[in-house]
C-alpha positions as CSV (number, residue, x, y, z in Angstrom):
1,M,12.6,-13.3,13.3
2,K,12.3,-11.5,16.6
3,Q,9.4,-10.6,18.9
4,Q,10.0,-8.7,22.0
5,L,8.3,-6.2,24.2
6,M,10.6,-3.5,25.5
7,P,9.7,-1.2,28.3
8,T,12.0,1.7,28.0
9,S,13.9,4.7,29.2
10,S,14.8,7.9,27.6
11,S,13.8,10.0,24.8
12,S,11.7,10.8,22.0
13,R,9.6,11.0,17.6
14,Q,5.4,11.7,15.2
15,D,2.8,9.8,14.5
16,L,-1.0,5.7,6.9
17,P,-6.2,4.0,-0.3
18,P,-7.2,4.2,-2.4
19,P,-5.4,2.4,-3.6
20,A,-3.5,3.2,-0.1
21,S,-1.5,6.5,0.0
22,G,1.9,5.9,-1.3
23,A,2.3,5.0,-4.9
24,G,0.4,2.0,-5.8
25,M,-1.1,0.7,-2.6
26,K,-4.7,-0.3,-2.6
27,W,-7.9,0.4,-0.6
28,A,-8.3,-2.0,2.3
29,W,-11.5,-3.5,0.9
30,V,-9.8,-3.9,-2.6
31,Q,-7.0,-5.8,-0.8
32,Q,-9.7,-8.0,0.8
33,T,-11.2,-8.6,-2.7
34,E,-7.8,-9.6,-4.0
35,Q,-7.5,-12.1,-1.2
36,L,-10.9,-13.5,-2.1
37,W,-9.9,-14.0,-5.7
38,Q,-6.7,-15.7,-4.5
39,Q,-8.7,-18.0,-2.2
40,I,-11.0,-19.0,-5.0
41,H,-8.1,-19.5,-7.4
42,D,-6.3,-21.6,-4.8
43,I,-9.1,-24.1,-4.4
44,P,-7.4,-27.4,-5.4
45,L,-9.4,-28.3,-8.5
46,V,-9.6,-24.7,-9.7
47,R,-5.8,-24.3,-9.3
48,Q,-5.1,-27.5,-11.2
49,W,-7.7,-27.4,-14.0
50,K,-7.3,-24.4,-16.3
51,I,-10.8,-25.1,-17.8
52,L,-12.4,-24.8,-14.3
53,N,-10.3,-21.7,-13.6
54,D,-11.3,-20.0,-16.8
55,S,-15.0,-21.0,-16.4
56,I,-15.2,-19.5,-13.0
57,F,-13.5,-16.3,-14.3
58,L,-16.1,-16.0,-17.1
59,L,-19.0,-16.6,-14.8
60,I,-17.8,-13.9,-12.4
61,S,-17.4,-11.5,-15.4
62,F,-21.1,-11.7,-16.0
63,V,-22.0,-11.1,-12.3
64,I,-19.7,-8.0,-12.1
65,G,-20.8,-6.7,-15.5
66,L,-24.4,-7.0,-14.6
67,G,-23.9,-5.3,-11.2
68,Y,-21.9,-2.5,-12.6
69,F,-24.3,-1.9,-15.5
70,I,-27.3,-1.6,-13.1
71,G,-25.3,0.7,-10.8
72,F,-24.1,2.8,-13.8
73,V,-27.6,3.3,-15.2
74,V,-29.2,4.2,-11.8
75,M,-26.4,6.6,-10.7
76,A,-26.0,8.2,-14.2
77,S,-29.7,8.8,-14.5
78,L,-30.0,10.3,-11.0
79,G,-26.8,12.3,-11.4
80,F,-27.8,14.0,-14.7
81,S,-31.4,14.5,-13.6
82,L,-30.3,16.2,-10.3
83,L,-27.5,18.3,-11.8
84,V,-29.6,21.5,-11.4
85,L,-29.9,20.8,-7.6
86,G,-26.1,20.4,-7.2
87,I,-26.4,16.9,-5.7
88,G,-26.1,15.4,-9.2
89,V,-22.4,16.4,-9.2
90,V,-21.8,14.4,-6.0
91,I,-23.6,11.4,-7.5
92,L,-21.6,11.6,-10.7
93,A,-18.4,11.9,-8.7
94,A,-19.4,8.8,-6.7
95,L,-20.0,7.0,-10.0
96,A,-16.5,7.9,-11.2
97,A,-15.0,6.7,-7.9
98,L,-17.0,3.5,-8.2
99,S,-15.8,2.9,-11.7
100,I,-12.2,3.4,-10.7
101,A,-12.6,1.0,-7.7
102,V,-14.4,-1.7,-9.8
103,A,-11.8,-1.4,-12.5
104,Q,-9.1,-2.0,-10.0
105,I,-10.9,-5.1,-8.7
106,E,-10.9,-6.3,-12.3
107,R,-7.2,-5.7,-12.7
108,L,-6.6,-7.9,-9.6
109,R,-9.1,-10.5,-10.9
110,I,-7.4,-10.7,-14.3
111,R,-4.0,-11.0,-12.7
112,V,-5.0,-13.7,-10.3
113,F,-7.0,-15.9,-12.7
114,L,-5.3,-15.2,-16.1
115,G,-1.8,-14.2,-15.0
116,V,-2.0,-10.9,-16.9
117,D,-0.5,-8.1,-14.8
118,I,-2.1,-4.7,-15.4
119,P,-0.5,-1.8,-13.6
120,W,-2.4,0.8,-11.6
121,P,-2.5,4.0,-13.7
122,Y,-3.8,6.6,-11.2
123,R,-0.6,7.8,-9.7
124,A,-2.4,11.1,-8.8
125,L,-4.6,9.3,-6.3
126,D,-1.5,8.5,-4.3
127,L,-0.7,12.1,-3.6
128,Q,-1.5,14.0,-0.5
129,G,-3.4,17.2,-1.0
130,N,-6.8,18.6,-2.1
131,K,-9.0,15.7,-3.1
132,L,-11.2,17.9,-5.3
133,A,-8.1,19.0,-7.3
134,Q,-7.0,15.4,-7.5
135,G,-10.4,14.3,-8.7
136,W,-10.5,16.9,-11.4
137,K,-7.0,15.9,-12.5
138,I,-8.0,12.3,-12.8
139,L,-11.2,13.1,-14.8
140,K,-9.0,14.9,-17.3
141,T,-7.0,11.7,-17.9
142,P,-8.1,9.0,-20.3
143,F,-7.8,6.3,-17.7
144,V,-11.2,6.8,-16.0
145,W,-13.0,6.8,-19.4
146,R,-11.2,3.6,-20.5
147,D,-12.2,2.1,-17.1
148,I,-15.8,3.0,-17.7
149,A,-15.7,1.7,-21.3
150,Y,-14.3,-1.7,-20.1
151,L,-16.9,-2.0,-17.4
152,L,-19.8,-1.2,-19.7
153,L,-18.4,-3.7,-22.2
154,L,-18.2,-6.3,-19.4
155,F,-22.0,-6.7,-19.3
156,P,-22.6,-7.7,-23.0
157,V,-19.3,-9.7,-23.0
158,G,-20.3,-11.3,-19.8
159,I,-23.6,-12.5,-21.3
160,L,-21.8,-14.1,-24.2
161,E,-19.3,-15.7,-21.7
162,L,-22.1,-17.0,-19.5
163,V,-23.9,-18.6,-22.5
164,L,-20.6,-20.2,-23.6
165,V,-19.9,-21.7,-20.1
166,L,-23.5,-22.9,-19.6
167,F,-24.1,-24.2,-23.1
168,P,-23.3,-27.9,-22.7
169,W,-24.8,-28.3,-19.2
170,P,-28.5,-28.8,-20.1
171,Y,-27.3,-31.8,-22.2
172,L,-24.9,-33.1,-19.6
173,L,-27.5,-32.9,-16.8
174,A,-30.3,-34.4,-18.9
175,P,-29.6,-38.1,-18.0
176,V,-29.8,-37.3,-14.3
177,V,-33.0,-35.2,-14.7
178,T,-34.8,-37.9,-16.8
179,L,-33.6,-40.7,-14.5
180,F,-35.8,-39.2,-11.8
181,G,-38.8,-38.7,-14.1
182,G,-38.2,-35.1,-14.9
183,T,-38.3,-33.2,-18.1
184,T,-35.6,-30.7,-19.3
185,V,-35.0,-28.5,-22.3
186,A,-31.6,-28.2,-24.0
187,N,-31.6,-25.3,-26.4
188,G,-35.1,-26.0,-27.7
189,W,-34.9,-29.8,-27.5
190,V,-37.5,-31.1,-25.0
191,I,-36.1,-34.1,-23.3
192,S,-38.7,-36.2,-21.4
193,N,-37.5,-39.8,-21.2
194,L,-34.4,-41.6,-20.1
195,G,-33.4,-42.7,-23.7
196,E,-33.4,-39.1,-24.9
197,G,-31.6,-38.1,-21.7
198,I,-28.8,-40.5,-22.4
199,L,-28.6,-39.3,-26.0
200,A,-28.5,-35.7,-24.8
201,G,-25.7,-36.7,-22.4
202,I,-23.6,-38.1,-25.2
203,V,-24.2,-34.9,-27.2
204,G,-23.1,-32.9,-24.2
205,L,-19.9,-34.8,-23.9
206,I,-19.2,-34.2,-27.6
207,L,-19.9,-30.5,-27.2
208,A,-17.8,-30.3,-24.1
209,V,-14.5,-30.5,-26.0
210,P,-15.0,-27.5,-28.4
211,V,-16.7,-25.6,-25.6
212,A,-13.7,-26.1,-23.3
213,I,-11.4,-24.9,-26.1
214,G,-13.7,-21.9,-26.6
215,I,-13.7,-21.1,-22.9
216,N,-9.9,-21.1,-22.8
217,F,-9.7,-18.9,-25.9
218,V,-12.4,-16.4,-24.7
219,A,-10.7,-16.1,-21.4
220,R,-7.4,-15.3,-23.1
221,L,-9.3,-12.7,-25.3
222,H,-10.8,-11.2,-22.1
223,G,-7.3,-10.8,-20.7
224,Q,-6.2,-9.0,-23.8
225,M,-9.3,-6.7,-23.7
226,G,-8.4,-5.9,-20.1
227,Q,-4.8,-5.2,-21.0
228,W,-5.9,-3.0,-23.9
229,L,-8.5,-0.9,-22.0
230,L,-7.2,-1.0,-18.4
231,S,-3.5,-0.5,-18.9
232,P,-1.8,2.8,-19.4
233,T,-0.1,3.2,-22.9
234,S,3.7,3.4,-23.2
235,E,3.5,7.1,-23.8
236,E,1.4,7.6,-20.7
237,V,3.8,5.4,-18.7
238,L,6.8,7.5,-19.8
239,T,4.9,10.8,-19.1
240,G,4.0,9.6,-15.6
241,R,7.6,8.4,-15.1
242,V,9.0,11.9,-16.0
243,E,6.5,13.5,-13.6
244,E,7.5,11.0,-10.9
245,L,11.2,11.7,-11.4
246,T,10.7,15.4,-11.3
247,E,8.7,15.1,-8.2
248,S,11.2,12.7,-6.6
249,R,14.0,15.2,-7.3
250,S,12.1,17.9,-5.5
251,A,11.3,15.4,-2.7
252,V,15.0,14.6,-2.3
253,M,15.9,18.3,-2.0
254,R,13.1,18.9,0.5
255,A,14.2,15.9,2.6
256,M,17.9,17.0,2.5
257,H,16.9,20.5,3.5
258,L,14.7,19.2,6.4
259,E,17.5,16.8,7.6
260,R,20.1,19.6,7.5
261,R,17.8,21.9,9.5
262,R,17.3,19.1,12.0
263,I,21.0,18.5,12.4
264,E,21.7,22.3,12.6
265,R,19.0,22.6,15.3
266,D,20.3,19.7,17.3
267,L,23.9,21.0,17.1
268,H,22.9,24.5,18.0
269,D,20.6,23.6,20.9
270,G,22.8,20.8,22.3
271,A,26.4,20.3,21.5
272,Q,27.2,23.9,20.5
273,Q,25.8,25.3,23.8
274,R,27.8,22.7,25.8
275,L,31.0,23.5,23.9
276,V,30.5,27.2,24.6
277,A,30.0,26.5,28.3
278,L,33.1,24.2,28.2
279,A,35.3,26.9,26.7
280,M,34.1,29.4,29.3
281,E,34.9,26.9,32.2
282,L,38.3,26.2,30.8
283,G,39.0,29.9,30.5
284,L,38.0,30.5,34.1
285,A,40.1,27.6,35.2
286,R,43.2,29.0,33.4
287,E,42.7,32.3,35.2
288,K,42.3,30.6,38.6
289,M,45.4,28.4,38.2
290,E,47.7,31.0,39.6
291,T,45.5,32.4,42.4
292,D,43.1,29.6,43.5
293,V,44.2,26.1,42.6
294,D,41.2,24.4,44.4
295,A,38.7,26.5,42.4
296,A,40.6,25.8,39.2
297,R,40.5,22.1,39.9
298,Q,36.7,22.2,40.5
299,L,36.2,24.1,37.3
300,L,38.3,21.5,35.4
301,D,36.2,18.7,37.0
302,E,33.0,20.4,35.8
303,A,34.6,20.9,32.3
304,H,35.4,17.2,32.2
305,E,31.8,16.3,33.0
306,D,30.6,18.7,30.3
307,A,33.0,17.2,27.8
308,K,31.6,13.7,28.5
309,A,28.0,15.0,28.2
310,T,28.9,16.7,24.9
311,L,30.4,13.5,23.5
312,A,27.3,11.6,24.5
313,E,25.1,14.1,22.7
314,L,27.3,13.9,19.6
315,R,27.1,10.1,19.7
316,D,23.3,10.3,19.9
317,L,23.2,12.7,17.0
318,V,25.4,10.4,14.9
319,R,23.3,7.4,15.9
320,G,20.2,9.3,14.6
321,I,21.9,9.7,11.2
322,H,23.4,6.3,10.7
323,P,24.3,4.2,13.8
324,A,27.3,1.8,13.8
325,V,25.1,-1.1,14.9
326,L,23.1,-0.8,11.7
327,T,26.2,-1.2,9.6
328,D,27.6,-4.0,11.7
329,R,24.6,-6.0,12.7
330,G,21.7,-4.9,10.5
331,L,18.1,-3.7,10.9
332,D,17.0,-6.2,13.6
333,A,19.7,-5.1,16.1
334,A,19.4,-1.4,15.2
335,I,15.6,-1.3,15.5
336,S,15.7,-3.2,18.8
337,A,18.3,-0.7,20.2
338,I,16.0,2.2,19.2
339,A,13.0,0.5,20.7
340,G,14.9,-0.1,23.9
341,R,15.5,3.7,24.3
342,S,11.9,4.7,23.6
343,P,9.8,6.0,26.5
344,V,6.8,4.1,25.1
345,P,6.9,0.3,25.3
346,V,7.6,-1.1,21.8
347,A,7.0,-4.6,20.4
348,V,9.5,-5.3,17.6
349,N,9.0,-8.0,14.9
350,V,11.7,-8.1,12.2
351,A,11.3,-11.0,9.8
352,L,14.3,-10.7,7.4
353,D,16.4,-13.7,6.2
354,R,19.3,-11.5,4.9
355,R,20.8,-8.0,4.9
356,Q,19.1,-5.4,2.7
357,P,20.9,-2.8,0.4
358,D,22.5,0.0,2.5
359,E,20.2,2.7,1.2
360,V,17.1,0.6,2.0
361,E,18.3,-0.3,5.5
362,G,19.2,3.4,6.2
363,T,15.8,4.6,5.1
364,A,14.0,1.9,7.0
365,Y,15.9,2.8,10.1
366,F,15.2,6.5,9.6
367,V,11.4,5.7,9.2
368,V,11.3,3.8,12.5
369,V,13.3,6.4,14.4
370,E,11.1,9.2,13.1
371,A,7.9,7.3,13.8
372,L,8.9,6.3,17.4
373,T,10.0,9.8,18.1
374,N,6.7,11.2,16.9
375,I,4.8,8.6,19.0
376,A,6.7,9.6,22.1
377,R,6.3,13.3,21.6
378,H,2.8,13.7,20.2
379,S,0.6,10.5,20.4
380,G,0.0,10.0,24.1
381,A,0.3,6.2,23.4
382,T,1.0,3.5,25.9
383,R,2.1,1.0,23.4
384,A,3.7,0.8,19.9
385,D,4.4,-2.0,17.5
386,V,7.0,-2.2,14.8
387,S,6.9,-4.8,12.0
388,I,9.4,-5.2,9.2
389,R,9.3,-7.9,6.6
390,R,10.2,-8.4,2.9
391,E,7.6,-9.5,0.3
392,S,7.9,-9.7,-3.5
393,G,10.8,-7.2,-3.8
394,W,9.5,-4.7,-1.3
395,L,10.6,-4.0,2.3
396,K,7.4,-3.5,4.2
397,I,7.5,-1.4,7.4
398,T,4.5,-0.9,9.7
399,V,4.6,1.2,12.9
400,S,1.4,1.5,14.9
401,D,0.4,2.9,18.3
402,N,-2.8,3.2,20.4
403,G,-2.5,6.9,20.9
404,R,-4.8,9.8,20.2
405,G,-4.4,9.8,16.4
406,G,-5.0,12.8,14.2
407,A,-1.5,12.9,12.6
408,D,-1.3,14.9,9.4
409,P,1.8,14.9,7.1
410,V,0.8,18.2,5.7
411,K,1.1,19.9,9.1
412,G,4.2,18.3,10.4
413,S,7.7,18.8,8.9
414,G,8.9,15.4,10.3
415,L,6.2,13.4,8.5
416,R,6.5,15.5,5.4
417,G,10.3,14.9,5.3
418,L,9.7,11.2,5.9
419,K,7.2,11.0,3.0
420,D,9.6,12.9,0.7
421,R,12.5,10.5,1.6
422,I,10.3,7.5,0.9
423,E,9.1,8.8,-2.4
424,A,12.6,9.7,-3.5
425,L,13.3,5.9,-3.5
426,D,10.1,5.2,-5.4
427,G,8.6,3.9,-2.2
428,R,5.0,3.9,-0.9
429,F,3.8,5.9,2.1
430,R,0.4,5.5,3.8
431,L,-0.7,7.1,7.0
432,T,-3.9,6.2,8.7
433,S,-4.6,8.3,11.8
434,P,-8.3,8.7,12.7
435,A,-8.8,10.9,15.7
436,G,-8.9,8.9,19.0
437,K,-8.1,5.6,17.3
438,G,-4.3,5.5,17.1
439,T,-2.0,5.8,14.1
440,V,-0.7,3.3,11.6
441,L,2.2,4.2,9.4
442,E,2.8,1.8,6.5
443,V,5.9,2.2,4.3
444,E,7.1,0.1,1.4
445,I,10.6,0.5,-0.1
446,P,11.6,-1.3,-3.3
447,C,14.7,-3.5,-2.9
448,A,16.4,-5.8,-5.3
């Protein structure tokens, strides 16, 4: 792990859902909800007692089911009644977006509490482009309708789950209520004295065993229902995979084309021009050798300096493709070296306990180089931060700055090429760049 702030010297590179842009990431507030589920699940007694874990899961199901049902009825009624005014379309679109978001929250909740992993099916949401076209494409898929079906079922199912969880509690609490002179009702049985309260408590303890078994069983059934309605089918997974592979192949070709163009441009504008000048100086020196030795010697000195400058440019060009330090010493040293040459001060935090696969390290290096170059050229930032860590089979890279923001992958070939290169490795790309509030580039690369 390394943390350093590097004021710097020379040169230059540009400025990340919905689930977050890049295949499979999540909206920030959905991530926060997942953290909330995890915090509840990690409460010591909840984590240790499956009955308590499943009971809390079933109680939350009722709350979410009730909230969604109310929202659905209100928004659907308003949307259809206001269709003639046009605003109804917006309300119904918002209802579809709400359904997708709540369904994703449910996938995360089922995974955290029940251990059932349900994949995110809306790959189309992770694509840059026209949001209206994306929305229409999503509405034509069965995913959104299955999400809505699951969420509408969640209300009646949640009522049954609520009844099951609460069923023994009037009996179990009756001794305490009657001890203090109170009266309680347990499923029609009016309990008004301590003797009846103790008897009710015994009944509650007897009922607790089959109810606990029922809670575990119903929670398992709920997980199966979520898997059935919220998961893509095998055919849909294969179809999506074919589309991804087709898109990845196109992305690879675009990335290769852009990289070749960059190298050609750098060679033409730099090393090639210097080599032409070097050849001319050597030619002039050869002509002067017989008539003016001093002039020839001066030309040779100039040619020697030009040759050294050309070699330095070629080294920089090669370093931009794949530096030797990356091969020899890994990402930490290579990123630190790049940060040290950036004209913008860069804080580097690389937390890796071992080397990564070559293609992953090369892509990660390219991401940081491109991001820092864009920051230096376009952002007007006074500070940048680079963070690299590995989590659950993913190499996670975050590059942020405090510049002017407004970066757009659609308008810049550098960012577009970077996105293509990431997606060619089945990675995830997210760019957040509000105007005037800096830029955050988040990239995740799968690594074994």
